[in-house]
N, C-alpha and C positions, 0 to 999 in steps of 0.2 A: 426416344423410341421413334424410329423411322417407319414410314408407311410400308414400303415393299420389303418387309422383313418377316421372318416367322414369329417374332415376339409380337408385333402388331397383329398379325393374323389370329393368333391365339387370344390376345386382348379383345379384338373386335368380335370374334366369335362369341366369347362369353357375354359381352355387353349386348350384342345383338339378341342372343337368346333371352337373356334376363329382361331386356327392354320390351320385347314383344310378349312375354309372359305378364308384364305389367301394363299392357296397352290400355286397359280400361280403368286403370287406377292413376289418375293424373299426377297427383302429388308424389306418391312413391316413385313413379317413373322419372319425374324431374330430379328427385334426390339421387336416384341410381345414376342418371346421366351426369349429374353434377359431380358425384363421387368419382365416376370413371374419368371425367375430364380432368379433375385434380390429380388423380393418380397418373394419368397420361402426361400432364405437365410436370408432376414431381418426379417421374421416372428420369428426367434429364437432370434436375437438381431440385431436391425437396425444399431447400431453403427459400426459393422464390415463390413457393405456394402462398406464403403470407403476403408477398407483394401483390399477387393477383387477387387474393381475397380482399386486401386493403383498397386496391383500385375499384373493385366491384362495390364494396360497401360505401366508399366515398361518392361514387356516381349515383348510387341508389339514394343516398341522403340529399345530394345536390338536386336530383330530379324532384323529390318531394318538396324541397324547400322553394324551388323555382315555381312549381305548380301551386303551391299554397299561397303565394303572394299575388295580390291584385294590383300592386303599384308597379308600373312599368319601369321606373327608374331602379327600384329594388330588384326586379326580375333581371334587368340587364346587368346590374352589378353582380348578381349571384351567378349568372351564367358566365360572365367575364371571369369571375374568381375561380369557378370550376374549371373553365378551360385553361386558365393560367396554371392551376394546380396540376392538371393533367400534363401539360406541356413542360411544366417545371420538372415533374418526375421523369419524363422521357429525356429531357435535356440533361438532367444529372447523370443518368446512366449511359446515355448514348453520345452526348456532345461535350461533356465537361472537359475531358482531357484534350479534345480537338480544339476547343477554344483556349485552353491554357497553352497548348503547343503554338497556336497562331499568335497568341499574345507574347509568348517568349521570343518567337521569331521577330515580331514587330520591335520589341524593346531592344533586341540585339542589333537590329538594323539602324536604330536610333542611337546606338552607342550606350544604352543603359543596361547594366547587369543587375538582375533581380532573381531571387530564388522564388520559384512559382510552387504553389501548393498542389502538386501532382497527387492523384489518388489511384490506388489499384482497384479498378472497378471492373466487375464482370458484367458483360451486357446480358440481361435476361432475355432468353429466347422469346421471340414473338411479342416484345414489349410495344413495338410500333403498332402492330395490328390491334391488340386489345386496348391500347390507349386511344386510338382513333375511334374505335367502337364506343368506348365511354364517352368521348367528346360528342359524337354524333347523337347519342342518346340524350344527353342533357340539352343540347342545342335544339333537337327536335321537340323536346318538352317545352323549351322556352318558346319555340315558334308555334306551339299548339298544334303541331302535326300529329302528335301521339300523346296519350295520357300516361302519366307515370305509373310504373308498376307498384302494386301494393305489397307484393312479397319480395323480399331480398333474394330468395331463391331463384325467382324468375330472372332478375337481372344478372345474378352471378352465373347462371346457366347460359344466358345469352352471351356474356362476355368470354366465358371459358369453354364453351361447347367444343369438344376436342377435335372434331374434323377440321375446323378452320382456325384453331386457336393460335398455332405458331407461325403460320405463313399464309393466312387468309383462305379464301377471299374475305374482304371486309363486309360483313353482313350488316344490314340495316335493322334497327330494332323494330321498325314498322313492318318489316317483312317477316321477321323470325318470331317475335313475341306472340303474335295472334295464333301462330301454329302450335304453341305450347298448350293452349287451351282447348284444342280440338282432339278428339280421339284419333290416333293415327290409323291409317289403313294401309296395308301393304298389298299392293296389286301386283299382278304378274308383269305388267308394263314397268312399274317402279322397280321391281327386282332385276328385270332384264336390263333396264337403263342403268341402274346402279353398277351392276357387274360389268357391263360393256364400258362404261366410263372408267372404272377402276382398272380394267385390263388395258384400255387405251393409255391410261396414265402410267401404269407400270411399264409399258413398252417404250413410251417416250423417254422416261427417266432412265431405266436400267439398260437400254440398248442405245438410242439415238444420243442422248445428252451424255451418258457415261463414256462411250466410245469417243466422241468428239473431244470431250474434256481431257481424257487420259492420254489419247493417242496424238492430239494435235494442239489443243489450246493451252493446256497447262505447261507443256515444255516451251512453247513459243513465248508465253508471257514471263516465264522464269528467266529466259535469256534471249530477248528479241534481237539484240545485236549480233548474235551468233547464228541466226536463222537466215535462210534464203528469202528473197523477196517473194517468190511464188508461194512458199509455205505461209509467209505472213499475209499475203493477200487473201488466200484461202482461209487463213485462220480468223480473220476479222469477220468474214461471212459465217464461218462455223460458230463463232461465239454468239451472234445474235440468234442462231438456230438452237444452240445449247441453252441459252437463257429462256427462250420460248418453250422448248421441250421440257426444261426442268421445272419452270414455274407453272406452266399450264398443266404439267403432269400432277403437281401437288393439288392444283384447283380441281382437276378431274377426279382425283382419288377423294378429295374432301367432299365434293358435290355428290359423287357416287355413294360414299359411306353415309352422308346425311340422308340420301334418298333411301337407302336400305333401312335406316332408323325411322323413316316416315316423314322426313322434312325436306323441303324443296329449297335449294339455293339457286340464285340466278347465275347465268353464264358469266364467266370471267374473262374469256378470250373468244374472239370471233373471227378467225382467219385474218389476222392483222397484216400479214405479209402480202396479201392481195389487194390492199388499198391503194388508191392513186392520189392521196393527199395526206399531209401530216396530220391535219385535223381529223380526218377520217380514221387514220391510224390510231390516234389516241382515244377514239371512240370504241375501238375494238381490242385495244391492248390493256391488259390489267384493268378491266372495266370498273371493278369495284373501287379501286384507288383513283382512277381518272374522275369518275363521278363524285367521289368523296371530295377531291380537291375542287371540283367545279362547284359543289354545293356549300362547302364550308370554308372555302378560301376565296375563289374567284368571284362568286356572286356577292359576298359581303364586302369586297373591295370596290364594287361598282360605284357606290356613292350616288350623287345626284347626276343629272343628265348634262350638266355643263362640261364642255370639254370631253364629250363622251368618247371621241375617237381616240384622243391621247391616253385617257384613262383605261380604254379597252387594251391598248397595246401594252401599257404599263402593267396591267393586271395579269395579262397573259404571261409576261416575262416573270413577274413575281411568283406566279403560281407554279410555273415550271421550275423556277429556282428553288422554291420550297419542295417541290416534288423530287428534285435532285437531292437535296440535303436530307430528305426523309430516308433515302436509300442508304445513307452512311455518312459518318463523320470523316469526310475526306474531301480535299479540294477537287479531286477528279470527279466526284459526284456533282459538286457545284458547277464545274465546267460543263459537265454533261447536261445539267438542267438549263444552263445559260444557252448552250447551243440549241436545244429544243425550243426554248422560249424565243430566241432571235429568229429561228427559222419559221416558227409559227406566225410571228409578226410580219415577216416578209411575205409569207404565203397569204395571210389575210389581207395585207395591203394590196398585193397583186390581184387577188380576187375582187377587191373593192374597185380597183381601176378597171378590171375586165367587165365587171357588172355596169359601171358608169358608161363604158364605151358601148356595151350592147344596148344599154337604154337609150343612148344618144342615137345609135344606129336604127333602133326601132322607130324612134320619132321621125328620123329622116325618111324611113320607108313609108311611114304613115302620111308623109307629105308628098309622096310620089317620087322619092329619090332612090328607088330600088336599083335603077339602072347604074347609079354612081356607086353604091355600096355593095352591089353583088347579091348573091343568093342569101336569103334570110336563114336558111338552115345550113349548118356545116356539112361538108361531104363526109360520108362514112369513114374514108381514109383519114381525113383531118381529125375526126373524133377519136379514132383508134390511136393516131400518132399522139394526140394530146394526152389520152389516158395512159399510154406507155410512158411518155415523158414524165407524167406525174408519179407513176409507179417507180420508175427508175430513180428519180431524185429522192422520193421518200425512203425507199429501201436503202439505198446507199448513204443517205444522210444517217439513218439509224445505225447502219453498220459501222460507219466511220466514227460516230460518237460513241459507240459501243467499246471502242478501244480505251477511251477514258474510263468508261464504267467498270471494265475489267481490271484495269491496271491498279496495283496496290499503291502506286504513288505517281506523281506527275512525271518524274524522270523516266519511268518505264514506258509511259505512253509516248513520250517524245522519242525515245530510242526505238519503239515500235514503228512509229511513222517514218522515222529517219531511215531505218533498214527496209521498210516496205517500199518506199519511194526511191530507193537506190537502184532497184531493178537488177539485182545481181544474183547469181547462184541458181542452181537447179533444186528442184523439190527434193527434200530429204524425208519429210514426215508424211506428205500427202500421198494417199493411196486411192485407187479407184473405189474402194469400199467407202471411204470417208467422203469422196466427191458424190457418190450416190446418196449418202445420207443427207448431205447438205441440200442438193438439188431436189431430192425427193421431199424433203421436209418443207421446202418452200413452195414446191409445185402444188401440194395438197391444198394450199390456201386459195387456189383458183377454182377449186371444186365446189360442189354444192354445200350449203350450210345445213346444220342440224342433222347430220348423218346419223349420229348416235340415237337421237330421238326417233328418227324414222325406222332405224334398224330395230330398236326396242319395240316399236309398234307392230312391226311385221313378225317379230319372233315371240311375241307374247303368248301365242297359242301353241308353240312347240311343246312337245312333251318335256316334262322336267328332266328326265334322264338325258335326252338329246341336248337340251340346253346346258346342263351341267357338264356333259362330255365335251362340248364345244369349248366352254369357258376353261375347263381344266386342261384341255389340249393347248388352248392359247397361253395359259400361264406356263406350261412345260416348255412350249416353243420359246417363249420369251426368255425363260431361265436358261435354256440351251444356248440361245444366241448371244445373251448378254455376258459381260465379263463377271469375274468373281467380285463379290462385295458390292456395297451400295454406298456411294458418297452422300454426305448430307445435302440437302436441298439448298441452293444458292441463297434463297430468300430467308433462310433461317437467320442470316447475319443481319437482316434488316428489322 
C-alpha cells in the first residue's frame, strides 16, 4: 500500500477516526494501531506478517533477559546474541545470495568449479528498518538508557507502527515508547503541521521525483552508452534530487501521519544540499540512519584511546562501508560507501591540519608576530570562497557517487561515467522543465529551516473551512501537475 494513493487515504481515514475515538483508552488504542499496522504490512504480502511478529517477540524477550541479569558478562553475551540473531535474519533475506554470488565468482577466478546453494528468497519490505529498531531497543536496554517494556504489545507497536514501518525514519524506543503511555492531544497546530507535511511529501514524490525518474533518469541508466554527455551530466544531478525528494517525501508523509495520530517523530532531513562539508551533510541527510550508525556502529568501535587518530579514520571508513552495504546487496553500494568513507577521512584529516595551523598561528600572534602572519580574522570574501568551495566539493562528490548508488551493476556505472566524460552529443532528454526541477529543488536548501513548523504555527488560527480548502486545492494541483500513477518509493528495496 503506497502512501499517495486512494487506498491509503481510505485506510488512514478509518484509522484516524477510530484512534481518536479511543484516545482516552490507552490499551484498546494500542491494539487498534497494532492491528492497523499489521494490516498495512500484510497488504503487501501477508506471509511476512509472521516474520514481523517473530522479530518483535524475540526482541521483547531479549530485552527482558538483558534487564533481568545483574552479571555484566551475561548481559554482554545476551545483547551480543540478540544483535547477532537480528543481523542473521537480515543477512539471510538480504545478503545470502549476494555472498553466494561473490563466492562463486571467487572460486571461478581460482579455477574451482563448485555448485553453490542458491535460494529463491523474496526480500521482505522494510526488513532493514524494523531490524535496526529491534537492535537499538535491545542495546539501549543493555546500556540502561531505557527500561524494558512490560507488555509485548508496546514493543510490537513500536517496531510495526505503520507510518514508519517500511521505509523509516528509524525511530528510537526512548523517543516513541513514552508517548504510548500519554493521552494523545490533537491540537490545531499538530493538524496543520501534519497536513502541510503530507502535502509537501506528496508534491515531492508525485511531481519532482516522478518526472525526473521517468523522463530522464530511468532511460539514462537503462542504456547510458546510447545517451549524450549533456543528458548524462544532468542525469547524475537529477538522480540525487530524485533520491532526496523520494525518500524525504516518505519521511514527510510518515512524520505528518504520525502527528495526525498524536505522535511526534524527529526530523529526518534538514536541507542537506546546502551544507559546506561532507560531515555536515551526513548530519542532515537521513538523520535517523546517520545517528543510528553513529551510536551503534561508530562509537562501539572506538575502543581505548591508544592510536586514537588511526582508530578514528578506520572507524569512519568501516561505518560508511556498513552504511553502503545496508542499502543493498550489491558491490555498487559497497563502492558508494567506500567513496564516502574515504572522502570523510580526507576531510577530517584536512580539518585537523587546518586546526593545527590556526592554533600555531594564534600562538605566534600572542607572541607579537601578527605582522608576519597577517590578519587574525579571514576576510569576508575569503570566508565565502571557502564556504562555496566546501559546498561545491560536497555536492559534486555526492552526485558522482550517486551514479554507483543508482546503477544496477558495476558495468552500468562504468558505462555511465565513460559516456558522460566523452563530452559528445547534444541533449535529447533534458528539457527546461526538468532543469527547473533540478535547480529549484537544490535552491530551496539554501532557504530558512523549519518552514513547515512556522507555517503551521501561523495557520493554526485559520478557520477550518479555509484550511481545508487550501489543503484540498494543494492536493488537486499536485494531482493535476503530476503524471499518472505512483512509482514505489526507492527505499522500499532497502
